[in-house]
All heavy atoms as a GROMACS GRO file, in nm:
protein
  587
    1MET      N    1 -17.504   5.296  -3.914
    1MET     CA    2 -17.624   5.345  -3.868
    1MET      C    3 -17.677   5.259  -3.750
    1MET      O    4 -17.705   5.145  -3.783
    1MET     CB    5 -17.731   5.374  -3.973
    1MET     CG    6 -17.843   5.440  -3.936
    1MET     SD    7 -17.943   5.486  -4.076
    1MET     CE    8 -18.105   5.458  -4.020
    2ASN      N    9 -17.689   5.307  -3.635
    2ASN     CA   10 -17.740   5.228  -3.517
    2ASN      C   11 -17.834   5.316  -3.441
    2ASN      O   12 -17.800   5.391  -3.360
    2ASN     CB   13 -17.607   5.179  -3.434
    2ASN     CG   14 -17.653   5.082  -3.334
    2ASN    OD1   15 -17.767   5.033  -3.327
    2ASN    ND2   16 -17.558   5.030  -3.259
    3VAL      N   17 -17.972   5.285  -3.447
    3VAL     CA   18 -18.068   5.354  -3.376
    3VAL      C   19 -18.140   5.260  -3.278
    3VAL      O   20 -18.193   5.155  -3.319
    3VAL     CB   21 -18.174   5.419  -3.476
    3VAL    CG1   22 -18.279   5.492  -3.398
    3VAL    CG2   23 -18.105   5.499  -3.583
    4PHE      N   24 -18.123   5.290  -3.159
    4PHE     CA   25 -18.187   5.217  -3.051
    4PHE      C   26 -18.130   5.071  -3.056
    4PHE      O   27 -18.209   4.978  -3.021
    4PHE     CB   28 -18.334   5.211  -3.056
    4PHE     CG   29 -18.399   5.344  -3.040
    4PHE    CD1   30 -18.471   5.399  -3.142
    4PHE    CD2   31 -18.380   5.424  -2.925
    4PHE    CE1   32 -18.528   5.525  -3.134
    4PHE    CE2   33 -18.437   5.546  -2.918
    4PHE     CZ   34 -18.511   5.598  -3.014
    5GLY      N   35 -18.006   5.054  -3.091
    5GLY     CA   36 -17.950   4.913  -3.090
    5GLY      C   37 -17.998   4.845  -3.222
    5GLY      O   38 -17.983   4.720  -3.218
    6ILE      N   39 -18.062   4.903  -3.312
    6ILE     CA   40 -18.110   4.833  -3.440
    6ILE      C   41 -18.020   4.880  -3.551
    6ILE      O   42 -18.016   4.998  -3.582
    6ILE     CB   43 -18.254   4.876  -3.462
    6ILE    CG1   44 -18.341   4.820  -3.344
    6ILE    CG2   45 -18.301   4.807  -3.580
    6ILE    CD1   46 -18.487   4.865  -3.356
    7GLY      N   47 -17.967   4.787  -3.621
    7GLY     CA   48 -17.882   4.818  -3.731
    7GLY      C   49 -17.962   4.839  -3.862
    7GLY      O   50 -18.082   4.828  -3.863
    8LEU      N   51 -17.901   4.875  -3.974
    8LEU     CA   52 -17.963   4.901  -4.109
    8LEU      C   53 -18.039   4.775  -4.158
    8LEU      O   54 -18.153   4.785  -4.202
    8LEU     CB   55 -17.862   4.947  -4.199
    8LEU     CG   56 -17.917   4.990  -4.337
    8LEU    CD1   57 -18.006   5.109  -4.322
    8LEU    CD2   58 -17.800   5.031  -4.426
    9PRO      N   59 -17.984   4.657  -4.149
    9PRO     CA   60 -18.064   4.549  -4.206
    9PRO      C   61 -18.188   4.512  -4.122
    9PRO      O   62 -18.291   4.489  -4.190
    9PRO     CB   63 -17.969   4.418  -4.172
    9PRO     CG   64 -17.828   4.477  -4.174
    9PRO     CD   65 -17.842   4.623  -4.116
   10GLU      N   66 -18.182   4.531  -3.995
   10GLU     CA   67 -18.310   4.524  -3.914
   10GLU      C   68 -18.405   4.624  -3.943
   10GLU      O   69 -18.535   4.596  -3.932
   10GLU     CB   70 -18.274   4.520  -3.759
   10GLU     CG   71 -18.187   4.395  -3.705
   10GLU     CD   72 -18.038   4.413  -3.724
   10GLU    OE1   73 -17.989   4.527  -3.769
   10GLU    OE2   74 -17.960   4.325  -3.697
   11MET      N   75 -18.358   4.745  -3.958
   11MET     CA   76 -18.460   4.854  -4.004
   11MET      C   77 -18.528   4.819  -4.132
   11MET      O   78 -18.649   4.845  -4.134
   11MET     CB   79 -18.379   4.978  -4.009
   11MET     CG   80 -18.336   5.048  -3.881
   11MET     SD   81 -18.473   5.150  -3.830
   11MET     CE   82 -18.365   5.287  -3.784
   12ILE      N   83 -18.444   4.763  -4.221
   12ILE     CA   84 -18.504   4.740  -4.343
   12ILE      C   85 -18.613   4.628  -4.342
   12ILE      O   86 -18.730   4.649  -4.406
   12ILE     CB   87 -18.397   4.700  -4.456
   12ILE    CG1   88 -18.315   4.823  -4.496
   12ILE    CG2   89 -18.472   4.646  -4.574
   12ILE    CD1   90 -18.198   4.789  -4.568
   13VAL      N   91 -18.594   4.529  -4.257
   13VAL     CA   92 -18.680   4.425  -4.240
   13VAL      C   93 -18.811   4.478  -4.169
   13VAL      O   94 -18.922   4.443  -4.201
   13VAL     CB   95 -18.626   4.304  -4.148
   13VAL    CG1   96 -18.730   4.215  -4.114
   13VAL    CG2   97 -18.513   4.227  -4.228
   14ILE      N   98 -18.792   4.561  -4.068
   14ILE     CA   99 -18.902   4.621  -4.003
   14ILE      C  100 -18.988   4.702  -4.092
   14ILE      O  101 -19.117   4.699  -4.090
   14ILE     CB  102 -18.856   4.703  -3.876
   14ILE    CG1  103 -18.807   4.623  -3.769
   14ILE    CG2  104 -18.975   4.792  -3.818
   14ILE    CD1  105 -18.728   4.680  -3.650
   15LEU      N  106 -18.928   4.790  -4.174
   15LEU     CA  107 -19.010   4.875  -4.270
   15LEU      C  108 -19.077   4.792  -4.381
   15LEU      O  109 -19.193   4.818  -4.410
   15LEU     CB  110 -18.907   4.972  -4.348
   15LEU     CG  111 -18.850   5.079  -4.262
   15LEU    CD1  112 -18.744   5.166  -4.338
   15LEU    CD2  113 -18.979   5.167  -4.213
   16VAL      N  114 -19.019   4.679  -4.429
   16VAL     CA  115 -19.083   4.589  -4.529
   16VAL      C  116 -19.202   4.528  -4.456
   16VAL      O  117 -19.313   4.516  -4.509
   16VAL     CB  118 -18.984   4.489  -4.582
   16VAL    CG1  119 -19.063   4.374  -4.656
   16VAL    CG2  120 -18.870   4.550  -4.669
   17LEU      N  121 -19.189   4.482  -4.321
   17LEU     CA  122 -19.296   4.415  -4.257
   17LEU      C  123 -19.408   4.518  -4.232
   17LEU      O  124 -19.530   4.483  -4.257
   17LEU     CB  125 -19.252   4.358  -4.124
   17LEU     CG  126 -19.172   4.226  -4.144
   17LEU    CD1  127 -19.115   4.186  -3.996
   17LEU    CD2  128 -19.255   4.112  -4.200
   18ALA      N  129 -19.384   4.640  -4.188
   18ALA     CA  130 -19.475   4.743  -4.178
   18ALA      C  131 -19.557   4.775  -4.304
   18ALA      O  132 -19.671   4.797  -4.307
   18ALA     CB  133 -19.414   4.869  -4.120
   19LEU      N  134 -19.477   4.769  -4.415
   19LEU     CA  135 -19.539   4.800  -4.545
   19LEU      C  136 -19.634   4.686  -4.582
   19LEU      O  137 -19.740   4.716  -4.639
   19LEU     CB  138 -19.426   4.818  -4.654
   19LEU     CG  139 -19.474   4.852  -4.793
   19LEU    CD1  140 -19.550   4.988  -4.796
   19LEU    CD2  141 -19.362   4.858  -4.885
   20LEU      N  142 -19.600   4.565  -4.554
   20LEU     CA  143 -19.686   4.450  -4.578
   20LEU      C  144 -19.808   4.458  -4.493
   20LEU      O  145 -19.916   4.419  -4.542
   20LEU     CB  146 -19.606   4.324  -4.559
   20LEU     CG  147 -19.502   4.287  -4.675
   20LEU    CD1  148 -19.424   4.160  -4.634
   20LEU    CD2  149 -19.576   4.276  -4.807
   21VAL      N  150 -19.795   4.482  -4.365
   21VAL     CA  151 -19.905   4.484  -4.278
   21VAL      C  152 -20.002   4.589  -4.299
   21VAL      O  153 -20.122   4.570  -4.289
   21VAL     CB  154 -19.853   4.480  -4.126
   21VAL    CG1  155 -19.960   4.498  -4.031
   21VAL    CG2  156 -19.779   4.348  -4.101
   22PHE      N  157 -19.948   4.720  -4.302
   22PHE     CA  158 -20.036   4.843  -4.305
   22PHE      C  159 -20.071   4.883  -4.452
   22PHE      O  160 -20.165   4.950  -4.475
   22PHE     CB  161 -19.972   4.948  -4.240
   22PHE     CG  162 -19.955   4.920  -4.096
   22PHE    CD1  163 -19.828   4.905  -4.029
   22PHE    CD2  164 -20.066   4.905  -4.002
   22PHE    CE1  165 -19.827   4.880  -3.900
   22PHE    CE2  166 -20.059   4.881  -3.870
   22PHE     CZ  167 -19.934   4.859  -3.818
   23GLY      N  168 -19.985   4.843  -4.550
   23GLY     CA  169 -20.008   4.888  -4.689
   23GLY      C  170 -19.946   5.029  -4.716
   23GLY      O  171 -19.924   5.098  -4.625
   24PRO      N  172 -19.926   5.058  -4.848
   24PRO     CA  173 -19.862   5.180  -4.884
   24PRO      C  174 -19.950   5.309  -4.853
   24PRO      O  175 -19.883   5.409  -4.832
   24PRO     CB  176 -19.837   5.164  -5.034
   24PRO     CG  177 -19.932   5.059  -5.081
   24PRO     CD  178 -19.956   4.970  -4.957
   25LYS      N  179 -20.080   5.288  -4.848
   25LYS     CA  180 -20.158   5.415  -4.834
   25LYS      C  181 -20.166   5.452  -4.679
   25LYS      O  182 -20.166   5.563  -4.644
   25LYS     CB  183 -20.302   5.385  -4.869
   25LYS     CG  184 -20.318   5.381  -5.022
   25LYS     CD  185 -20.450   5.362  -5.067
   25LYS     CE  186 -20.462   5.340  -5.226
   25LYS     NZ  187 -20.604   5.333  -5.272
   26LYS      N  188 -20.162   5.351  -4.595
   26LYS     CA  189 -20.183   5.386  -4.451
   26LYS      C  190 -20.038   5.419  -4.392
   26LYS      O  191 -20.046   5.482  -4.286
   26LYS     CB  192 -20.226   5.261  -4.389
   26LYS     CG  193 -20.293   5.287  -4.243
   26LYS     CD  194 -20.422   5.360  -4.256
   26LYS     CE  195 -20.497   5.354  -4.121
   26LYS     NZ  196 -20.607   5.447  -4.122
   27LEU      N  197 -19.929   5.368  -4.444
   27LEU     CA  198 -19.796   5.385  -4.386
   27LEU      C  199 -19.766   5.536  -4.361
   27LEU      O  200 -19.708   5.575  -4.262
   27LEU     CB  201 -19.692   5.319  -4.466
   27LEU     CG  202 -19.566   5.270  -4.398
   27LEU    CD1  203 -19.596   5.189  -4.272
   27LEU    CD2  204 -19.477   5.201  -4.486
   28PRO      N  205 -19.781   5.617  -4.448
   28PRO     CA  206 -19.744   5.766  -4.439
   28PRO      C  207 -19.827   5.830  -4.308
   28PRO      O  208 -19.782   5.912  -4.234
   28PRO     CB  209 -19.780   5.851  -4.573
   28PRO     CG  210 -19.769   5.739  -4.667
   28PRO     CD  211 -19.817   5.610  -4.594
   29GLU      N  212 -19.955   5.785  -4.300
   29GLU     CA  213 -20.038   5.836  -4.189
   29GLU      C  214 -19.982   5.798  -4.069
   29GLU      O  215 -19.974   5.868  -3.968
   29GLU     CB  216 -20.179   5.785  -4.208
   29GLU     CG  217 -20.258   5.841  -4.320
   29GLU     CD  218 -20.386   5.778  -4.354
   29GLU    OE1  219 -20.448   5.734  -4.257
   29GLU    OE2  220 -20.434   5.786  -4.470
   30ILE      N  221 -19.940   5.669  -4.049
   30ILE     CA  222 -19.884   5.614  -3.940
   30ILE      C  223 -19.763   5.678  -3.899
   30ILE      O  224 -19.731   5.720  -3.780
   30ILE     CB  225 -19.867   5.452  -3.945
   30ILE    CG1  226 -20.005   5.391  -3.943
   30ILE    CG2  227 -19.786   5.403  -3.831
   30ILE    CD1  228 -19.998   5.246  -3.991
   31GLY      N  229 -19.672   5.710  -3.996
   31GLY     CA  230 -19.547   5.775  -3.969
   31GLY      C  231 -19.563   5.917  -3.926
   31GLY      O  232 -19.503   5.959  -3.834
   32SER      N  233 -19.667   5.985  -3.983
   32SER     CA  234 -19.693   6.115  -3.946
   32SER      C  235 -19.752   6.122  -3.803
   32SER      O  236 -19.707   6.212  -3.729
   32SER     CB  237 -19.803   6.178  -4.032
   32SER     OG  238 -19.837   6.308  -3.993
   33SER      N  239 -19.830   6.030  -3.766
   33SER     CA  240 -19.890   6.028  -3.632
   33SER      C  241 -19.781   5.991  -3.522
   33SER      O  242 -19.778   6.048  -3.414
   33SER     CB  243 -20.013   5.944  -3.618
   33SER     OG  244 -19.977   5.810  -3.646
   34LEU      N  245 -19.697   5.910  -3.571
   34LEU     CA  246 -19.584   5.870  -3.472
   34LEU      C  247 -19.479   5.985  -3.458
   34LEU      O  248 -19.432   6.014  -3.346
   34LEU     CB  249 -19.507   5.751  -3.545
   34LEU     CG  250 -19.387   5.692  -3.456
   34LEU    CD1  251 -19.442   5.631  -3.323
   34LEU    CD2  252 -19.319   5.588  -3.530
   35GLY      N  253 -19.464   6.061  -3.556
   35GLY     CA  254 -19.368   6.186  -3.555
   35GLY      C  255 -19.441   6.290  -3.466
   35GLY      O  256 -19.366   6.341  -3.388
   36LYS      N  257 -19.570   6.309  -3.471
   36LYS     CA  258 -19.634   6.409  -3.383
   36LYS      C  259 -19.631   6.359  -3.253
   36LYS      O  260 -19.614   6.440  -3.154
   36LYS     CB  261 -19.783   6.422  -3.427
   36LYS     CG  262 -19.796   6.493  -3.567
   36LYS     CD  263 -19.936   6.511  -3.601
   36LYS     CE  264 -19.959   6.567  -3.740
   36LYS     NZ  265 -20.099   6.586  -3.790
   37ALA      N  266 -19.647   6.233  -3.226
   37ALA     CA  267 -19.637   6.176  -3.083
   37ALA      C  268 -19.508   6.191  -3.021
   37ALA      O  269 -19.493   6.234  -2.910
   37ALA     CB  270 -19.684   6.025  -3.076
   38ILE      N  271 -19.398   6.175  -3.094
   38ILE     CA  272 -19.262   6.193  -3.056
   38ILE      C  273 -19.232   6.329  -3.016
   38ILE      O  274 -19.178   6.374  -2.916
   38ILE     CB  275 -19.161   6.130  -3.157
   38ILE    CG1  276 -19.171   5.979  -3.156
   38ILE    CG2  277 -19.022   6.178  -3.113
   38ILE    CD1  278 -19.096   5.916  -3.254
   39ARG      N  279 -19.282   6.427  -3.112
   39ARG     CA  280 -19.262   6.573  -3.098
   39ARG      C  281 -19.329   6.614  -2.976
   39ARG      O  282 -19.288   6.698  -2.889
   39ARG     CB  283 -19.310   6.645  -3.215
   39ARG     CG  284 -19.279   6.794  -3.217
   39ARG     CD  285 -19.322   6.868  -3.340
   39ARG     NE  286 -19.273   6.800  -3.464
   39ARG     CZ  287 -19.360   6.764  -3.565
   39ARG    NH1  288 -19.496   6.781  -3.552
   39ARG    NH2  289 -19.327   6.701  -3.668
   40GLY      N  290 -19.462   6.558  -2.943
   40GLY     CA  291 -19.528   6.594  -2.833
   40GLY      C  292 -19.457   6.553  -2.699
   40GLY      O  293 -19.454   6.627  -2.601
   41PHE      N  294 -19.400   6.434  -2.699
   41PHE     CA  295 -19.323   6.390  -2.600
   41PHE      C  296 -19.200   6.469  -2.560
   41PHE      O  297 -19.168   6.499  -2.448
   41PHE     CB  298 -19.282   6.235  -2.620
   41PHE     CG  299 -19.213   6.180  -2.501
   41PHE    CD1  300 -19.274   6.144  -2.396
   41PHE    CD2  301 -19.075   6.149  -2.518
   41PHE    CE1  302 -19.195   6.092  -2.285
   41PHE    CE2  303 -18.998   6.098  -2.410
   41PHE     CZ  304 -19.067   6.070  -2.301
   42GLN      N  305 -19.138   6.513  -2.673
   42GLN     CA  306 -19.012   6.597  -2.657
   42GLN      C  307 -19.046   6.722  -2.588
   42GLN      O  308 -18.989   6.783  -2.508
   42GLN     CB  309 -18.939   6.620  -2.783
   42GLN     CG  310 -18.871   6.496  -2.842
   42GLN     CD  311 -18.817   6.524  -2.973
   42GLN    OE1  312 -18.851   6.602  -3.050
   42GLN    NE2  313 -18.715   6.431  -3.012
   43ASP      N  314 -19.166   6.785  -2.641
   43ASP     CA  315 -19.221   6.921  -2.579
   43ASP      C  316 -19.241   6.910  -2.443
   43ASP      O  317 -19.215   6.989  -2.366
   43ASP     CB  318 -19.338   6.970  -2.667
   43ASP     CG  319 -19.308   7.009  -2.805
   43ASP    OD1  320 -19.182   7.030  -2.834
   43ASP    OD2  321 -19.387   7.021  -2.888
   44ALA      N  322 -19.319   6.793  -2.405
   44ALA     CA  323 -19.352   6.773  -2.269
   44ALA      C  324 -19.228   6.744  -2.179
   44ALA      O  325 -19.225   6.805  -2.060
   44ALA     CB  326 -19.443   6.650  -2.248
   45THR      N  327 -19.129   6.689  -2.223
   45THR     CA  328 -19.003   6.664  -2.154
   45THR      C  329 -18.928   6.805  -2.136
   45THR      O  330 -18.883   6.822  -2.018
   45THR     CB  331 -18.922   6.580  -2.242
   45THR    OG1  332 -18.989   6.457  -2.256
   45THR    CG2  333 -18.784   6.537  -2.164
   46LYS      N  334 -18.924   6.892  -2.235
   46LYS     CA  335 -18.873   7.017  -2.226
   46LYS      C  336 -18.934   7.100  -2.127
   46LYS      O  337 -18.878   7.169  -2.045
   46LYS     CB  338 -18.861   7.085  -2.356
   46LYS     CG  339 -18.750   7.025  -2.453
   46LYS     CD  340 -18.759   7.097  -2.584
   46LYS     CE  341 -18.662   7.031  -2.679
   46LYS     NZ  342 -18.669   7.100  -2.816
   47GLU      N  343 -19.075   7.100  -2.136
   47GLU     CA  344 -19.149   7.178  -2.035
   47GLU      C  345 -19.134   7.132  -1.891
   47GLU      O  346 -19.120   7.207  -1.796
   47GLU     CB  347 -19.296   7.170  -2.073
   47GLU     CG  348 -19.404   7.244  -1.991
   47GLU     CD  349 -19.536   7.225  -2.012
   47GLU    OE1  350 -19.569   7.205  -2.142
   47GLU    OE2  351 -19.627   7.239  -1.933
   48PHE      N  352 -19.130   7.001  -1.873
   48PHE     CA  353 -19.097   6.945  -1.736
   48PHE      C  354 -18.950   6.986  -1.693
   48PHE      O  355 -18.945   7.016  -1.574
   48PHE     CB  356 -19.111   6.800  -1.750
   48PHE     CG  357 -19.081   6.726  -1.622
   48PHE    CD1  358 -19.167   6.728  -1.508
   48PHE    CD2  359 -18.959   6.655  -1.595
   48PHE    CE1  360 -19.140   6.682  -1.383
   48PHE    CE2  361 -18.932   6.591  -1.477
   48PHE     CZ  362 -19.025   6.604  -1.360
   49GLU      N  363 -18.858   6.983  -1.773
   49GLU     CA  364 -18.729   7.008  -1.735
   49GLU      C  365 -18.716   7.159  -1.706
   49GLU      O  366 -18.653   7.200  -1.606
   49GLU     CB  367 -18.637   6.983  -1.852
   49GLU     CG  368 -18.482   7.016  -1.825
   49GLU     CD  369 -18.393   6.983  -1.950
   49GLU    OE1  370 -18.446   6.930  -2.049
   49GLU    OE2  371 -18.272   7.009  -1.929
   50THR      N  372 -18.782   7.244  -1.776
   50THR     CA  373 -18.787   7.400  -1.747
   50THR      C  374 -18.860   7.417  -1.616
   50THR      O  375 -18.816   7.489  -1.531
   50THR     CB  376 -18.867   7.470  -1.858
   50THR    OG1  377 -18.798   7.444  -1.975
   50THR    CG2  378 -18.862   7.619  -1.842
   51GLU      N  379 -18.974   7.353  -1.589
   51GLU     CA  380 -19.047   7.370  -1.467
   51GLU      C  381 -18.949   7.312  -1.346
   51GLU      O  382 -18.949   7.381  -1.239
   51GLU     CB  383 -19.171   7.284  -1.468
   51GLU     CG  384 -19.290   7.348  -1.427
   51GLU     CD  385 -19.414   7.268  -1.445
   51GLU    OE1  386 -19.447   7.197  -1.350
   51GLU    OE2  387 -19.476   7.279  -1.549
   52LEU      N  388 -18.881   7.208  -1.369
   52LEU     CA  389 -18.796   7.155  -1.257
   52LEU      C  390 -18.685   7.251  -1.227
   52LEU      O  391 -18.656   7.277  -1.121
   52LEU     CB  392 -18.745   7.014  -1.307
   52LEU     CG  393 -18.676   6.939  -1.191
   52LEU    CD1  394 -18.764   6.894  -1.081
   52LEU    CD2  395 -18.614   6.809  -1.259
   53LYS      N  396 -18.628   7.318  -1.329
   53LYS     CA  397 -18.520   7.413  -1.307
   53LYS      C  398 -18.567   7.532  -1.242
   53LYS      O  399 -18.506   7.584  -1.150
   53LYS     CB  400 -18.449   7.448  -1.446
   53LYS     CG  401 -18.362   7.338  -1.505
   53LYS     CD  402 -18.301   7.385  -1.627
   53LYS     CE  403 -18.207   7.278  -1.693
   53LYS     NZ  404 -18.153   7.314  -1.816
   54GLU      N  405 -18.687   7.578  -1.272
   54GLU     CA  406 -18.756   7.701  -1.212
   54GLU      C  407 -18.769   7.678  -1.067
   54GLU      O  408 -18.752   7.756  -0.982
   54GLU     CB  409 -18.867   7.744  -1.290
   54GLU     CG  410 -18.850   7.814  -1.410
   54GLU     CD  411 -18.973   7.840  -1.492
   54GLU    OE1  412 -19.086   7.823  -1.428
   54GLU    OE2  413 -18.970   7.906  -1.604
   55SER      N  414 -18.829   7.548  -1.040
   55SER     CA  415 -18.860   7.506  -0.908
   55SER      C  416 -18.725   7.502  -0.817
   55SER      O  417 -18.721   7.543  -0.708
   55SER     CB  418 -18.927   7.377  -0.908
   55SER     OG  419 -18.946   7.335  -0.772
   56ALA      N  420 -18.622   7.452  -0.884
   56ALA     CA  421 -18.496   7.442  -0.802
   56ALA      C  422 -18.443   7.576  -0.775
   56ALA      O  423 -18.389   7.606  -0.669
   56ALA     CB  424 -18.398   7.356  -0.892
   57LYS      N  425 -18.461   7.677  -0.878
   57LYS     CA  426 -18.412   7.806  -0.854
   57LYS      C  427 -18.478   7.874  -0.737
   57LYS      O  428 -18.427   7.952  -0.657
   57LYS     CB  429 -18.416   7.892  -0.980
   57LYS     CG  430 -18.316   7.854  -1.081
   57LYS     CD  431 -18.320   7.946  -1.209
   57LYS     CE  432 -18.223   7.909  -1.309
   57LYS     NZ  433 -18.240   7.994  -1.423
   58SER      N  434 -18.615   7.852  -0.735
   58SER     CA  435 -18.699   7.923  -0.640
   58SER      C  436 -18.675   7.867  -0.489
   58SER      O  437 -18.663   7.945  -0.406
   58SER     CB  438 -18.845   7.913  -0.661
   58SER     OG  439 -18.883   7.782  -0.655
   59VAL      N  440 -18.636   7.731  -0.490
   59VAL     CA  441 -18.606   7.681  -0.355
   59VAL      C  442 -18.466   7.731  -0.320
   59VAL      O  443 -18.448   7.762  -0.190
   59VAL     CB  444 -18.610   7.524  -0.365
   59VAL    CG1  445 -18.529   7.458  -0.244
   59VAL    CG2  446 -18.739   7.472  -0.380
   60GLU      N  447 -18.371   7.741  -0.419
   60GLU     CA  448 -18.242   7.784  -0.389
   60GLU      C  449 -18.241   7.924  -0.339
   60GLU      O  450 -18.175   7.968  -0.241
   60GLU     CB  451 -18.162   7.781  -0.508
   60GLU     CG  452 -18.012   7.820  -0.489
   60GLU     CD  453 -17.925   7.797  -0.607
   60GLU    OE1  454 -17.905   7.674  -0.653
   60GLU    OE2  455 -17.891   7.894  -0.670
   61SER      N  456 -18.324   8.013  -0.406
   61SER     CA  457 -18.328   8.156  -0.366
   61SER      C  458 -18.410   8.172  -0.229
   61SER      O  459 -18.369   8.255  -0.136
   61SER     CB  460 -18.412   8.243  -0.472
   61SER     OG  461 -18.543   8.196  -0.483
   62ALA      N  462 -18.509   8.088  -0.199
   62ALA     CA  463 -18.573   8.090  -0.072
   62ALA      C  464 -18.475   8.047   0.036
   62ALA      O  465 -18.477   8.107   0.150
   62ALA     CB  466 -18.691   7.998  -0.072
   63SER      N  467 -18.395   7.959   0.008
   63SER     CA  468 -18.290   7.906   0.105
   63SER      C  469 -18.193   8.002   0.137
   63SER      O  470 -18.148   8.024   0.250
   63SER     CB  471 -18.235   7.785   0.048
   63SER     OG  472 -18.119   7.744   0.129
   64SER      N  473 -18.148   8.088   0.036
   64SER     CA  474 -18.046   8.191   0.055
   64SER      C  475 -18.108   8.306   0.130
   64SER      O  476 -18.043   8.366   0.212
   64SER     CB  477 -17.989   8.234  -0.081
   64SER     OG  478 -18.088   8.298  -0.154
   65VAL      N  479 -18.231   8.334   0.104
   65VAL     CA  480 -18.307   8.440   0.179
   65VAL      C  481 -18.320   8.399   0.323
   65VAL      O  482 -18.296   8.486   0.417
   65VAL     CB  483 -18.444   8.476   0.119
   65VAL    CG1  484 -18.533   8.564   0.217
   65VAL    CG2  485 -18.434   8.527  -0.009
   66SER      N  486 -18.356   8.281   0.355
   66SER     CA  487 -18.373   8.237   0.493
   66SER      C  488 -18.240   8.232   0.562
   66SER      O  489 -18.229   8.267   0.688
   66SER     CB  490 -18.443   8.102   0.513
   66SER     OG  491 -18.358   8.001   0.451
   67LYS      N  492 -18.130   8.201   0.499
   67LYS     CA  493 -18.002   8.200   0.559
   67LYS      C  494 -17.952   8.347   0.590
   67LYS      O  495 -17.891   8.369   0.693
   67LYS     CB  496 -17.896   8.146   0.463
   67LYS     CG  497 -17.901   7.983   0.463
   67LYS     CD  498 -17.801   7.913   0.371
   67LYS     CE  499 -17.818   7.769   0.364
   67LYS     NZ  500 -17.725   7.718   0.283
   68SER      N  501 -17.975   8.437   0.505
   68SER     CA  502 -17.940   8.571   0.522
   68SER      C  503 -18.021   8.633   0.634
   68SER      O  504 -17.980   8.732   0.709
   68SER     CB  505 -17.954   8.654   0.394
   68SER     OG  506 -18.088   8.669   0.357
   69ALA      N  507 -18.143   8.588   0.667
   69ALA     CA  508 -18.231   8.640   0.777
   69ALA      C  509 -18.180   8.583   0.911
   69ALA      O  510 -18.206   8.659   1.004
   69ALA     CB  511 -18.379   8.611   0.744
   70GLU      N  512 -18.120   8.478   0.917
   70GLU     CA  513 -18.077   8.429   1.038
   70GLU      C  514 -17.941   8.501   1.085
   70GLU      O  515 -17.856   8.530   1.003
   70GLU     CB  516 -18.032   8.274   1.029
   70GLU     CG  517 -18.152   8.182   1.001
   70GLU     CD  518 -18.109   8.037   0.978
   70GLU    OE1  519 -17.991   8.006   1.006
   70GLU    OE2  520 -18.197   7.954   0.935
   71PRO      N  521 -17.929   8.517   1.205
   71PRO     CA  522 -17.801   8.581   1.269
   71PRO      C  523 -17.688   8.499   1.251
   71PRO      O  524 -17.702   8.376   1.272
   71PRO     CB  525 -17.836   8.626   1.404
   71PRO     CG  526 -17.958   8.545   1.447
   71PRO     CD  527 -18.038   8.503   1.322
   72SER      N  528 -17.584   8.542   1.212
   72SER     CA  529 -17.449   8.466   1.213
   72SER      C  530 -17.406   8.414   1.344
   72SER      O  531 -17.446   8.457   1.449
   72SER     CB  532 -17.347   8.532   1.125
   72SER     OG  533 -17.305   8.642   1.214
   73VAL      N  534 -17.318   8.315   1.335
   73VAL     CA  535 -17.262   8.261   1.464
   73VAL      C  536 -17.193   8.372   1.539
   73VAL      O  537 -17.194   8.375   1.659
   73VAL     CB  538 -17.170   8.141   1.429
   73VAL    CG1  539 -17.101   8.090   1.552
   73VAL    CG2  540 -17.239   8.027   1.360
   74ALA      N  541 -17.117   8.460   1.473
   74ALA     CA  542 -17.044   8.564   1.544
   74ALA      C  543 -17.135   8.660   1.608
   74ALA      O  544 -17.110   8.712   1.717
   74ALA     CB  545 -16.953   8.646   1.436
   75GLU      N  546 -17.245   8.699   1.543
   75GLU     CA  547 -17.350   8.779   1.605
   75GLU      C  548 -17.401   8.726   1.727
   75GLU      O  549 -17.437   8.783   1.834
   75GLU     CB  550 -17.458   8.823   1.508
   75GLU     CG  551 -17.412   8.902   1.392
   75GLU     CD  552 -17.512   8.931   1.290
   75GLU    OE1  553 -17.633   8.865   1.305
   75GLU    OE2  554 -17.498   9.005   1.194
   76LYS      N  555 -17.428   8.588   1.724
   76LYS     CA  556 -17.487   8.525   1.837
   76LYS      C  557 -17.379   8.520   1.955
   76LYS      O  558 -17.420   8.536   2.075
   76LYS     CB  559 -17.526   8.373   1.802
   76LYS     CG  560 -17.648   8.364   1.720
   76LYS     CD  561 -17.676   8.216   1.692
   76LYS     CE  562 -17.793   8.210   1.594
   76LYS     NZ  563 -17.820   8.068   1.557
   77ALA      N  564 -17.253   8.502   1.925
   77ALA     CA  565 -17.150   8.499   2.025
   77ALA      C  566 -17.128   8.639   2.089
   77ALA      O  567 -17.125   8.653   2.218
   77ALA     CB  568 -17.025   8.448   1.966
   78SER      N  569 -17.153   8.741   2.014
   78SER     CA  570 -17.132   8.881   2.062
   78SER      C  571 -17.252   8.910   2.151
   78SER      O  572 -17.247   8.998   2.242
   78SER     CB  573 -17.109   8.979   1.953
   78SER     OG  574 -17.236   8.999   1.879
   79ASP      N  575 -17.378   8.856   2.126
   79ASP     CA  576 -17.487   8.897   2.220
   79ASP      C  577 -17.483   8.823   2.344
   79ASP      O  578 -17.537   8.877   2.446
   79ASP     CB  579 -17.618   8.834   2.146
   79ASP     CG  580 -17.652   8.928   2.024
   79ASP    OD1  581 -17.603   9.050   2.008
   79ASP    OD2  582 -17.716   8.878   1.936
   80ALA      N  583 -17.406   8.718   2.349
   80ALA     CA  584 -17.406   8.637   2.485
   80ALA      C  585 -17.311   8.694   2.579
   80ALA      O  586 -17.268   8.787   2.621
   80ALA     CB  587 -17.353   8.500   2.452
   0.00000   0.00000   0.00000
C-alpha cells in the first residue's frame, strides 16, 4: 500500500501521532471535515473540467462556422 509515496509503516506512525495530538474524540471530526474538503475539491475539479470542455467545444464550433462562411480558394480563383 503506497499512498502519496507513504508506505504502511509511515501511515501508522502518522495516525498514532494524530491520535496523541488531537485525542480520540476530535479525530473523527477532523477525518470527516478532511473528507468533505477533499470531496469539495474533487467536485470543483470536475466542474472546471466540464466547463473547460464546453468552452473548447464552443470555440471549435465557432471556428468551423467561420471557416464555412469564408469562400474557398477554388471559389476565389474562379472569381478572378
